C-alpha atoms as one frame of an Amber mdcrd trajectory, in Angstrom:
protein
 116.267  91.399  37.424 119.875  91.248  37.271 120.096  93.391  40.338 117.857
  90.901  42.115 120.039  88.124  41.055 123.033  89.921  42.110 121.388  90.857
  45.438 120.284  87.150  45.825 123.906  85.971  45.026 125.208  88.401  47.693
 122.927  87.164  50.168 123.871  83.547  49.378 127.614  84.529  49.645 126.966
  86.159  53.047 124.773  83.057  54.201 127.613  80.548  53.285 129.622  81.131
  56.381 126.401  80.731  58.535 125.583  77.684  56.558 129.075  76.278  56.983
 129.012  77.195  60.664 125.723  75.460  61.164 127.008  72.488  59.281 130.073
  72.406  61.417 128.079  72.756  64.582 125.738  69.871  63.350 128.850  67.528
  62.826 130.468  68.661  65.958 127.296  68.180  68.287 126.578  64.853  66.388
 130.112  63.435  67.113 130.695  65.060  70.537 127.074  65.035  72.156 124.633
  62.756  70.333 126.857  59.706  69.539 127.914  59.431  73.158 124.403  60.132
  74.160 123.072  57.376  71.805 125.819  54.955  73.061 124.792  55.590  76.663
 121.160  55.170  75.892 121.895  51.992  74.035 123.943  50.603  77.070 120.955
  51.670  79.364 118.557  49.895  77.184 120.735  46.943  77.032 121.167  46.688
  80.746 117.529  47.363  81.275 116.672  44.394  78.863 119.303  42.349  80.678
 117.831  43.089  84.004 114.295  42.248  82.584 115.559  38.944  81.197 117.144
  38.097  84.462 114.084  39.136  86.407 111.926  36.932  83.939 114.346  34.042
  84.447 114.190  34.305  88.267 110.500  34.543  88.002 110.409  31.390  85.998
 112.713  29.666  88.442 110.675  30.809  91.297 107.291  29.566  89.632 108.925
  26.193  88.963 110.065  25.921  92.564 106.588  26.961  93.740 104.962  24.283
  91.492 107.452  21.721  92.932 106.506  22.895  96.562 102.851  22.712  95.654
 103.194  19.213  94.373 105.147  18.156  97.522 102.530  19.862  99.711  99.744
  18.041  97.736 101.492  14.827  98.164 101.901  15.298 101.918  98.305  16.157
 102.261  97.301  12.971 100.366  99.660  11.013 102.713  97.882  12.477 105.676
  94.547  11.788 104.366  95.378   8.312 103.557  96.739   7.810 107.082  93.686
   9.275 108.674  91.390   7.076 106.642  93.553   4.076 107.665  93.346   5.086
 111.334  89.646   5.770 111.090  89.150   2.274 109.432  91.210   0.693 112.057
  89.334   2.433 114.863  85.918   1.405 113.390  87.064  -2.225 113.085  88.301
  -2.144 116.621  85.032  -0.514 117.690  83.042  -3.306 115.677  85.047  -5.974
 117.418  84.524  -4.429 120.849  80.693  -3.996 120.248  80.635  -7.632 119.002
  82.510  -8.833 122.262  80.320  -6.775 124.371  77.207  -8.174 122.642  78.413
 -11.704 123.185  79.168 -11.023 126.847  75.741  -9.409 127.531  73.941 -12.388
 125.536  75.982 -14.785 127.894  74.986 -12.769 130.926  71.328 -12.580 129.743
  71.295 -16.266 129.147  72.894 -16.938 132.537  70.347 -14.487 134.166  67.475
 -16.172 132.589  68.835 -19.650 133.512  69.226 -18.248 137.231  65.854 -16.797
 137.254  64.237 -19.967 135.759  66.159 -22.047 138.465  64.973 -19.654 141.248
  61.552 -19.881 139.801  61.656 -23.825 139.865  63.027 -23.689 143.276  60.349
 -21.329 144.449  57.570 -23.651 142.840  59.198 -26.560 144.439  59.335 -24.791
 147.739  55.788 -23.636 147.316  54.611 -27.088 146.362  56.289 -28.424 149.499
  55.069 -25.771 151.617  51.731 -25.250 150.085  49.900 -27.876 152.118  51.432
 -26.772 155.388  50.824 -23.171 154.647  47.209 -23.978 153.743  46.754 -25.791
 157.103  48.223 -22.769 159.012  45.909 -20.495 157.079  42.992 -22.640 157.870
  44.074 -22.796 161.492  44.470 -19.047 161.683  41.063 -18.403 160.163  39.334
 -20.975 162.396  40.834 -19.341 165.446  39.671 -15.945 164.587  36.121 -17.196
 164.193  35.128 -17.881 167.724  32.619 -15.117 167.770
């Protein structure tokens, strides 16, 4: 057993330089390679996060501007609709007034025409009454002149 321990001690003594060499390599790589790499990755992550934050801020500003533009467009549409409604009401009132004026003119014309027709009818009745006896005499004369059979 003592030989085994002695052999084990010798292996351990022979492994010490390899252990220290690996330990030295670990420290060297950590300080020369991994720390700068971690620093670069941290800077990159920080830059990426900064860019994301800037992009998020820009997106928020763009959304705010879009909301303002939409409000302005909505207000402009409402103004246009209100103006169109006012114009439509004005046109309807004007049309109603024109229809009323035309109705009054036609009623006046109809009354005048009725009065004119009534006057002509009265004149025709008067003329007929005046001429009826002479026409009756002429008709009688014409009938009697045709009878000589």
